N, C-alpha and C positions, 0 to 999 in steps of 0.2 A: 464118209463112212456113218452109218445109222447107228443108233442104240440096238443092241441085241441082247434079249433076255429069254433066248430059247435054249442055251446050253449052260454049262458051268465051266468057266466063270462067265457071267453077264459082262458085257462091255458097253461102256458108254463114251461117245464122243461130242455129244450135244446135251444141252440142258433139257430138263423135263423130268417127270415122275416116272420112275422104273417100276415101282410097285406100290400100291396103296394099302396093302395089308401087312401083317407081321410076316417077317422073314428071317430065318437064322443064317448067319454070315460066319465064316471062318476067317476071313481076311479081306482088307481092301488093299488095292494096289493102284498106284498112279504113275504112269509113264509120261512124263512131261513132253510136251513138243519142242519147248524152248525154255532158256533160262528165265526165271520170274513168272512162270505160268502159275495161275491160281486155280484150285479146286475147292468148292464148298459144297458139301452134301448135307442136307436136312432130312429129318423124318416127316412124316405126313402132317404133323402138327407145327411144323416150322422150327423145330429145334435142331441146332447145328450138331451133327454127329461127327463130322470129320472136315476140318479146314486145313489145308496145306498150301504152301508157297515154294515152288521149286527154287532152289538157291545154289549157287556154285556152278560148276561146269557139269551139264547134264550128260556129257559124253563120258565122263568118269563115273558119275552115280545116276544112271538112267532110270532107276525105279525108287519109288517111295512106298514103303509097305506099312501096314498096320494090321499085324496078326492078332487074332482073338483066340488062339489055341485050338485043340482038337475038338471041344465041345462047342465052340462057336458062341455067338451072342445074338440075342433076339432084337430086332429093330422094327419099330412100327411104322413100316413104309420107308422107302428110300427115293429122294428126289435129288437130282444134280441141279443145284442153282446156279453155279457158276463153274464153267471150265473153259479156260483160255485156249487151249490147245491140248494135244495128246490124248491118252486114253485112260480112262477109270475103269478098273476091274473089280468085280465083286465075286468072291469065291464063296459058294453056299456050302453050308454044313449038311 
């Protein structure tokens, strides 16, 4: 499955830049494909904006979420630097 930035949420299953300009986000969600999967997300300047490692039994806790509230948060670009497996979703504000 390829990265998709055409709807809301955006989804990513591979590394690469999703957007290089400012974007307002309501939430990040990671659905790991296996135990110990890593996800590292940077802004366009290389600053880590989210880093997560799936732990425990993913069949019990299949989603890891980071909500930013109804107003959302601005990010200066979003790039997936590491994704072992699974799907990273970005909910736009």
